C-alpha positions in Angstrom: 220.6 12.6 -100.6 223.9 10.9 -101.3 223.9 9.1 -104.6 225.2 5.6 -104.1 225.9 2.9 -101.6 226.0 -0.2 -103.6 229.5 -1.1 -104.9 230.0 0.0 -108.5 229.8 -3.0 -110.8 227.3 -4.7 -108.5 224.6 -2.0 -108.9 223.0 -3.5 -112.0 224.5 -0.9 -114.4 226.5 -2.2 -117.4 230.1 -3.1 -117.3 232.2 -2.5 -120.5 234.4 -5.4 -121.8 237.5 -3.4 -120.8 236.3 -3.1 -117.2 234.9 0.5 -117.4 232.1 1.0 -114.9 229.4 3.6 -115.1 228.0 5.6 -112.1 224.6 7.2 -112.4 225.7 9.8 -109.9 228.5 11.0 -112.3 226.0 12.1 -114.9 224.1 14.1 -112.3 226.8 15.8 -110.4 230.1 16.1 -112.4 229.2 19.5 -113.8 228.2 21.1 -110.5 231.2 19.7 -108.7 233.6 21.0 -111.4 232.0 24.4 -111.2 233.3 24.5 -107.6 236.7 23.0 -108.2 237.5 25.1 -111.2 237.4 28.3 -109.2 240.5 27.2 -107.3 242.3 24.9 -109.8 242.0 26.7 -113.2 245.2 28.7 -113.8 247.2 26.7 -111.3 249.7 23.8 -111.7 250.4 20.9 -109.5 249.3 17.5 -108.4 245.7 16.6 -107.2 244.7 13.3 -105.7 241.2 12.0 -105.9 240.6 9.6 -103.0 237.9 7.0 -103.6 237.7 7.6 -107.3 235.1 4.8 -107.8 234.5 4.3 -111.5 237.1 6.9 -112.6 234.7 9.0 -114.6 234.9 12.1 -112.5 238.7 12.4 -112.7 238.6 12.0 -116.5 236.1 14.9 -116.7 238.2 17.1 -114.4 241.4 16.3 -116.1 240.0 17.1 -119.5 239.0 20.6 -118.2 242.3 21.3 -116.4 245.2 20.2 -118.7 247.8 22.0 -116.5 246.9 19.9 -113.4 248.3 16.4 -112.9 245.5 14.1 -111.6 246.1 11.0 -109.5 243.1 8.7 -109.1 242.9 6.2 -106.2 240.8 3.6 -104.6 241.0 0.4 -102.5 238.5 -1.7 -104.3 240.0 -3.9 -107.1 237.1 -3.6 -109.5 237.2 0.2 -109.1 240.9 0.3 -109.7 240.4 -1.7 -112.9 237.6 0.6 -114.0 239.8 3.7 -113.3 242.6 2.3 -115.3 240.2 1.5 -118.2 238.7 5.0 -118.2 242.2 6.5 -118.1 243.2 4.4 -121.2 239.9 5.2 -123.0 240.3 8.9 -122.4 244.0 9.0 -123.5 244.7 12.2 -121.5 248.4 12.8 -120.6 247.6 14.5 -117.3 246.0 11.4 -115.6 248.4 9.1 -113.8 247.8 5.4 -113.1 245.5 4.7 -110.2 247.0 4.5 -106.7 245.9 1.8 -104.3 245.1 3.8 -101.2 243.6 2.8 -97.8 242.4 6.0 -96.2 242.2 4.4 -92.8 246.0 4.6 -92.8 247.1 8.2 -92.0 250.1 7.6 -94.3 247.8 6.7 -97.1 249.9 8.2 -99.9 253.2 6.4 -99.3 253.9 6.8 -103.0 255.0 10.3 -102.2 257.8 9.0 -100.0 259.2 6.5 -102.4 259.1 8.8 -105.4 256.5 6.9 -107.4 253.6 9.2 -106.6 252.8 12.9 -106.6 254.7 15.8 -105.1 253.2 18.0 -102.4 249.5 18.3 -103.3 247.7 21.3 -104.6 244.4 19.6 -103.6 242.7 16.4 -102.5 239.1 15.7 -103.7 236.9 13.1 -102.0 233.3 12.4 -102.9 230.7 10.2 -101.3 233.2 8.3 -99.1 233.3 9.1 -95.4 229.6 8.4 -94.8 229.9 4.8 -96.2 233.1 4.0 -94.2 234.1 3.8 -90.6 235.1 7.0 -88.8 238.7 6.0 -88.9 238.6 6.6 -92.7 237.7 10.2 -92.1 240.4 10.5 -89.5 243.0 9.0 -91.9 241.8 11.2 -94.7 242.3 14.4 -92.8 245.6 13.3 -91.2 247.1 12.4 -94.6 245.8 15.6 -96.2 247.4 17.7 -93.5 250.7 16.0 -94.3 250.5 15.9 -98.1 248.9 19.3 -99.0 251.3 22.1 -99.8 250.9 25.5 -98.2 247.5 26.9 -99.3 246.4 23.5 -100.6 242.8 22.4 -100.2 240.8 19.4 -99.3 237.3 19.2 -101.0 234.7 16.9 -99.4 231.5 16.2 -101.4 228.4 14.5 -100.0 225.6 14.8 -97.4 226.6 16.3 -94.0 224.9 17.3 -90.7 225.1 20.8 -89.4 225.1 21.3 -85.6 223.9 17.8 -85.1 221.0 18.2 -87.4 220.3 16.9 -90.9 219.9 19.5 -93.7 217.0 17.6 -95.2 214.5 14.8 -94.3 215.9 12.7 -97.1 219.3 12.8 -95.6 217.9 11.7 -92.2 216.2 8.8 -93.9 219.4 7.9 -95.7 221.5 8.2 -92.5 219.2 5.7 -90.8 219.5 3.3 -93.7 223.3 3.6 -93.6 223.5 2.9 -89.9 221.2 -0.1 -90.3 223.6 -1.6 -92.9 226.7 -0.9 -90.8 226.9 0.7 -87.4 230.1 2.4 -88.3 228.6 4.2 -91.2 226.6 7.4 -91.2 226.3 11.0 -92.3 229.0 13.0 -90.6 228.6 16.3 -88.7 230.5 19.3 -90.0 231.6 20.2 -86.4 233.3 16.8 -86.0 235.1 17.2 -89.3 236.3 20.6 -88.3 237.9 19.0 -85.2 239.8 16.5 -87.4 240.8 19.4 -89.7 242.2 21.4 -86.8 244.3 18.5 -85.6 245.7 18.2 -89.2 246.5 21.9 -89.6 243.5 22.6 -91.9 240.7 25.0 -91.5 237.2 25.0 -93.0 237.1 28.0 -95.4 233.9 27.5 -97.3 230.7 25.5 -97.5 229.0 25.3 -100.9 225.4 24.2 -101.3 225.0 21.5 -104.0 222.1 19.8 -105.7 220.2 17.0 -104.1 220.9 18.2 -100.5 224.6 17.7 -100.8 227.4 20.0 -99.8 231.0 20.6 -100.7 233.2 21.4 -97.6 236.4 23.1 -98.5 239.3 22.9 -96.0 242.6 24.8 -96.5 246.0 24.3 -95.2 247.7 27.5 -93.9 249.6 29.4 -96.5 252.4 30.0 -94.1 
């Protein structure tokens, strides 16, 4: 089952004086997620954007384990952006850039690439637990932007619960999907086939599906190397 819906900072967990938020999900899933990411990222150089960075804890962990990668956190929520900035300062790592304010519903979500204040062509985009708690246009924008911003051979990583061929992979995910749609009719666990259609339009292709703990998956989409 996906691991959060309540906005960080409003979920009853402590907030540090400097604005750092703590996500319970981070403590459960950061190591399994990194085990997947490292297979592609370690030994490479370049820029990676995390979309929907939330508290900022994941990107600190990833950056600490990949010093040759430049990490760009991002979010739209102001409390999350403050937490990301605070975790960045607390970690003191030179390969984490200041958080970008990004609205994924806009297909040109990383405009900082155009004005020179952001990353260069991206080695990867990482997005966890976002598209099921957002309108479908967020998934559309995420893929459209990734298709434009990824360099040849670059990858988009999606982590979370997904349906396969219209069916949930676990009863708990079905229950979760029902609760999401009850909260907001535009939310819901997405089907892999529908995401593949978005990927195809963006010049990306699904190259791997990785089983993760708690009935989650990581979907890996790759831009053509040509």
